[in-house]
C-alpha positions in Angstrom: 64.3 322.1 56.9 64.1 319.5 59.5 63.7 316.0 58.2 61.9 313.4 60.5 62.3 309.7 60.5 59.2 307.6 60.2 59.6 304.9 62.8 56.4 303.0 61.9 57.1 299.5 60.7 56.7 299.1 57.1 54.0 296.4 56.2 55.9 293.6 54.4 53.9 291.7 51.8 55.0 288.4 50.3 53.6 286.8 47.2 52.2 283.3 47.8 54.0 280.7 45.7 52.7 277.4 44.3 54.4 275.5 47.1 52.2 277.1 49.6 49.0 275.7 48.1 47.0 273.3 50.3 47.8 269.4 49.8 49.9 266.4 51.1 53.6 266.2 51.1 55.3 263.1 49.8 56.2 262.0 53.4 52.5 262.3 54.4 51.5 260.2 51.3 54.0 257.5 52.2 52.7 257.4 55.7 49.2 256.9 54.5 50.2 254.2 52.1 52.1 252.3 54.8 49.1 252.5 57.1 46.7 251.3 54.4 49.1 248.4 53.7 49.3 247.4 57.4 45.5 247.5 57.7 45.1 245.4 54.5 47.7 242.8 55.8 45.8 242.6 59.1 42.5 242.1 57.2 44.0 239.4 54.9 45.6 237.5 57.8 42.4 237.7 59.8 40.3 236.5 56.9 42.8 233.7 56.1 42.7 232.5 59.7 38.9 232.5 59.9 38.7 230.7 56.5 41.1 228.0 57.6 39.3 227.5 60.9 36.0 227.2 58.9 37.7 224.6 56.6 39.0 222.6 59.5 35.7 222.6 61.3 34.0 221.5 58.1 36.5 218.6 57.6 36.2 217.5 61.2 32.4 217.6 61.0 32.3 215.7 57.6 34.6 213.0 58.7 32.8 212.5 62.0 29.4 212.2 60.2 30.8 209.8 57.7 32.5 207.7 60.4 29.2 207.4 62.3 27.4 206.3 59.1 30.1 203.8 58.3 29.8 202.3 61.8 26.0 202.1 61.5 26.4 200.3 58.2 28.8 197.9 59.8 26.3 197.1 62.5 23.5 196.5 59.9 25.6 194.4 57.4 28.4 193.0 59.6 30.9 194.7 57.2 32.0 198.2 56.4 30.9 199.2 52.9 33.5 198.7 50.2 32.8 202.2 48.8 31.3 205.3 50.4 28.2 205.1 48.1 27.1 201.9 49.9 27.2 203.4 53.4 24.2 203.8 55.7 22.3 200.6 54.7 22.7 201.4 51.0 21.3 204.9 51.2 24.6 206.4 50.3 26.8 209.2 51.5 27.2 212.4 49.4 30.7 212.7 48.0 32.5 213.3 51.2 29.7 215.6 52.3 31.0 218.6 50.4 34.7 218.1 50.9 36.9 218.4 47.8 38.3 214.8 47.7 38.1 211.6 49.7 40.3 208.5 49.8 38.7 205.5 51.5 40.1 202.1 52.3 38.6 199.2 54.2 39.6 195.8 55.5 36.7 193.6 56.5 39.1 190.6 56.8 40.7 192.0 59.9 39.5 191.4 63.4 38.2 193.9 64.4 37.3 195.2 60.9 38.9 198.5 60.0 38.5 201.5 57.7 40.6 204.6 56.9 39.4 207.8 55.4 41.2 210.9 54.2 39.4 214.1 53.2 40.9 217.2 51.6 39.4 220.7 51.3 41.1 223.9 50.3 44.5 222.2 50.5 43.9 221.0 54.1 43.8 217.2 54.7 42.3 215.4 57.7 42.2 211.7 58.5 40.0 209.4 60.5 39.9 205.6 61.2 37.5 203.3 62.8 39.1 203.9 66.2 40.3 207.5 66.0 38.9 211.0 65.9 39.6 213.4 62.9 43.3 214.4 63.0 45.3 216.7 60.7 47.2 214.7 58.2 51.0 215.2 58.0 52.0 214.3 54.4 54.4 211.5 54.1 57.7 211.9 52.2 59.7 208.6 52.0 61.9 206.5 49.7 62.5 202.8 49.3 61.3 199.8 47.2 59.6 200.1 43.8 57.5 203.3 43.8 54.3 203.9 41.8 51.6 206.5 42.0 48.2 205.0 41.5 44.7 206.4 42.2 45.9 209.3 44.3 48.2 207.1 46.4 52.0 206.6 46.4 52.8 202.9 46.7 56.1 201.4 47.8 56.4 197.7 47.0 59.2 195.6 48.5 60.1 192.2 47.1 63.6 192.1 48.5 65.3 193.3 51.7 65.5 197.1 51.7 65.0 200.2 53.8 61.9 202.5 54.0 63.4 205.9 54.7 61.0 208.5 56.1 61.7 212.2 55.7 58.3 213.3 57.1 54.9 212.1 57.9 53.2 210.2 60.7 51.0 207.4 59.2 51.0 204.9 56.4 48.9 201.9 55.3 51.0 198.7 55.3 50.6 195.1 54.3 53.2 192.5 55.5 53.1 188.9 54.2 55.7 186.2 55.2 57.0 183.4 53.0 54.7 180.3 52.7 55.7 176.9 54.1 57.1 174.2 51.8 55.0 171.1 51.0 55.8 167.6 52.3 56.7 164.8 49.9 55.9 161.1 50.0 57.0 157.8 48.5 55.1 156.1 45.7 53.5 153.7 48.2 52.3 156.6 50.4 49.3 158.8 50.3 50.8 162.2 49.9 52.3 164.9 52.1 50.7 167.8 53.7 50.4 171.2 52.0 52.5 174.1 53.3 50.9 176.7 55.5 50.5 180.2 54.2 52.8 182.9 55.3 51.5 185.1 58.1 49.6 188.2 57.0 49.5 191.5 58.9 47.6 194.5 57.6 47.5 197.9 59.3 45.5 200.8 57.7 47.2 203.5 59.9 50.6 202.5 61.1 52.5 205.2 62.9 55.9 206.2 61.5 58.6 208.6 62.5 61.4 210.2 60.4 64.4 207.9 59.8 65.2 204.4 58.3 62.8 201.5 58.8 64.0 198.0 58.2 62.2 195.9 55.5 62.9 192.1 55.4 61.2 189.8 52.9 60.8 186.2 53.8 61.6 183.4 51.4 59.2 180.5 50.9 60.0 177.2 52.6 61.7 174.4 50.6 59.6 171.3 49.7 60.4 167.7 50.4 62.1 165.6 47.7 60.2 163.7 44.9 59.8 160.1 45.8 61.1 160.5 49.4 59.1 160.7 52.6 60.2 164.2 53.7 58.6 167.2 55.4 59.0 170.6 53.8 60.5 173.6 55.7 58.9 176.6 57.3 58.7 179.9 55.3 60.8 182.8 56.5 59.4 185.9 58.4 58.8 189.2 56.7 59.4 192.4 58.7 58.4 196.0 58.4 59.8 198.1 61.3 58.1 196.7 64.4 55.7 194.5 62.4 56.7 190.8 62.0 54.7 188.4 59.9 55.6 184.8 60.7 56.6 182.3 58.1 54.2 179.5 57.1 54.4 176.1 58.8 55.8 173.2 56.8 53.7 170.6 55.1 54.2 167.2 56.8 55.6 163.9 55.6 53.8 160.6 56.2 53.1 160.0 59.8 53.9 163.5 61.0 51.9 166.5 62.1 52.1 169.8 60.1 54.4 172.5 61.2 53.3 175.6 63.2 53.7 179.0 61.6 51.9 182.1 60.4 49.4 179.5 59.1 49.9 175.9 60.0 51.0 173.2 57.5 48.8 170.3 56.7 49.2 166.9 58.4 50.8 164.1 56.5 49.4 160.7 55.3 47.9 158.9 58.3 48.8 155.3 57.3 45.2 154.4 58.0 46.0 154.2 61.7 46.7 157.6 63.4 45.2 161.0 62.7 47.9 163.5 61.8 47.0 167.1 62.8 47.7 170.3 61.1 50.0 172.9 62.6 48.7 175.9 64.4 48.6 179.4 63.0 49.5 182.7 64.7 46.5 184.6 66.0 45.6 187.5 63.7 47.9 186.2 61.0 46.7 182.9 59.8 44.9 179.6 60.6 45.4 176.0 61.5 46.4 173.4 58.8 44.1 170.5 58.0 44.3 167.1 59.6 44.1 163.6 58.1 41.2 162.5 60.3 39.6 160.3 57.6 41.5 157.1 58.5 39.8 155.1 55.8 41.5 157.2 53.0 45.0 158.3 52.2 45.9 161.8 51.1 47.7 164.6 52.9 45.8 167.6 54.4 45.8 171.2 53.2 47.8 174.0 54.7 46.0 176.8 56.5 45.5 180.2 54.9 45.1 183.7 56.2 41.4 183.5 55.4 40.6 180.0 56.8 41.8 176.6 58.0 43.3 174.0 55.7 41.1 171.2 54.4 41.2 167.7 55.8 41.9 164.6 53.6 38.9 163.3 51.7 37.3 160.1 50.6 38.8 158.2 47.6 42.3 159.3 48.8 41.7 163.0 48.0 44.1 165.6 49.4 42.9 168.4 51.6 41.9 171.8 50.1 44.0 174.9 50.4 43.0 177.3 53.2 41.7 180.5 51.6 43.7 183.7 51.5 42.7 187.4 51.6 42.4 189.8 48.7 43.8 193.3 49.0 44.0 196.2 46.5 46.8 198.1 48.3 49.1 197.4 45.3 46.7 199.2 42.9 44.9 196.0 41.8 43.3 193.2 43.7 45.7 190.4 44.6 45.0 187.4 46.9 47.7 186.8 49.5 48.5 184.0 52.0 46.6 181.0 50.4 47.5 177.6 51.9 49.0 174.8 49.9 46.9 171.8 48.7 47.5 168.5 50.4 48.5 165.4 48.4 46.8 166.5 45.2 47.3 165.0 41.7 47.5 168.5 40.2 49.9 170.5 42.3 51.1 173.9 41.1 54.0 176.2 41.8 53.4 179.0 44.2 53.4 182.5 42.7 56.2 184.7 44.0 55.5 187.4 46.6 52.2 186.1 47.6 53.1 184.1 50.7 51.2 181.0 49.4 51.9 177.6 51.0 53.5 175.0 48.7 51.2 172.3 47.1 51.9 168.7 48.0 51.5 165.8 45.6 49.9 162.5 45.9 52.3 159.5 46.1 55.6 160.3 44.4 54.4 163.4 42.6 56.3 166.8 42.7 55.9 168.9 45.9 56.4 172.7 45.7 58.1 175.4 47.7 56.1 178.1 49.4 55.8 181.5 47.8 58.0 184.3 48.9 56.6 187.2 51.0 56.1 190.9 50.3 55.7 194.2 52.0 53.6 197.0 50.5 53.4 200.6 52.0 50.8 203.1 50.7 49.8 206.7 51.6 47.9 209.5 49.9 49.7 211.9 47.7 
C-alpha cells in the first residue's frame, strides 16, 4: 500500500490572548500626558502674559487719568490736593480708579509744587510724579538710620552721620534739613542781637538712587553769642544726603552788623538808631532772607529767615523781629515743622528743638541767646 504525503500547508490557528485586546500602551499614555501638560503650560503662560499686560495697561491708564485731574486741580486752586478725594475741584477721584492700593504724597511748599503717586494692582506697582509718565516701580531694599514702617512706607531717619546702603531700587522720597544758625548776643545797654537763620531745607519726592552706599551727614546748629557780650552767633552746618546738600543757616548778628548768609539768612543786629542792619541772604530753593533793623527809631534785633518766609524786621517799642516761618512735612509719619527762623531780640527766647534746623532765638539786651537746632535727613519709600 502506497502512502502519499499531503503537502498542503496546515492552517495554523492561534488563540487570542488578553494582551491583544484593543487599547493604549503605557508608553502611549505617557506621551499623551506629556502633550497635555505642555499644552496646559503654554495656555497658562499665555494667560499670565495677557493678564499682566492688562494689569499694566490698567495701572498706566489709571495713573495718567489721576495725574491729569491733579494737575487740573492745581490750576484751579493753585495747590495740588492734600488727598486724592479733594482732586478735580473737590469732585473727588475714585479710590485709585479701580487699582488695589494707592500711596500719594504732595509738597505744595516746593517751587514748582510736586506730587508723587504709587498704585498697585495684582502685585504690580507703578509710579508717577508731576513731571513724569507712569513707570514700573523697582522696590527699594536699603539699610541705615533708625527704621520704622508707618502707613505703608518704610522710613529711615538720620539724626547723626551714617550711611544709607542701597541693595536695590531706583527712587526714594527724601527730606534734608541743615543745622540752624546761632543767635547773636548783646550787652545790657544794647537792643538785642539778630535771630539765627533756619537751616536750608531740600525736599525731593522722587530722588534717583543706585545700589551702593550713600553718604549721610547731619549738620549741627550754630553756636550763639555770649550772654552780656556783643557777639554774633555762628552759621549752622550743612546736611548732606548723597548729592543733595542743604546749607547751614546764617548767623544772627551782633550790634551794628548784618546777619550772616546761609540756607536762610540770619537777622540783622541792633541798629544803634543810626544805620539799618540787613539780614543775610538765603539759598534759592532752600530758605529766605533774614529780617533787617530798618526801624531806626526803635532798638531790637531782626528775626532770622525760615524755609517758608523771610525773617521779621524790628518793631516799635523795641520789639524784636518775628521768626521766619518753616515748612511742615509728614514724611516722618507725623506732621513736623522744619526750618523755622530764630526770633530777633525777644524777651522770651527759647531753645531750638533738636533735628529741626530751627534758627536760634536772640534775646533783648543781656538776655540768653540760643544755638540753632541740629539738622536731619529722612528717607521714605513704599513697602
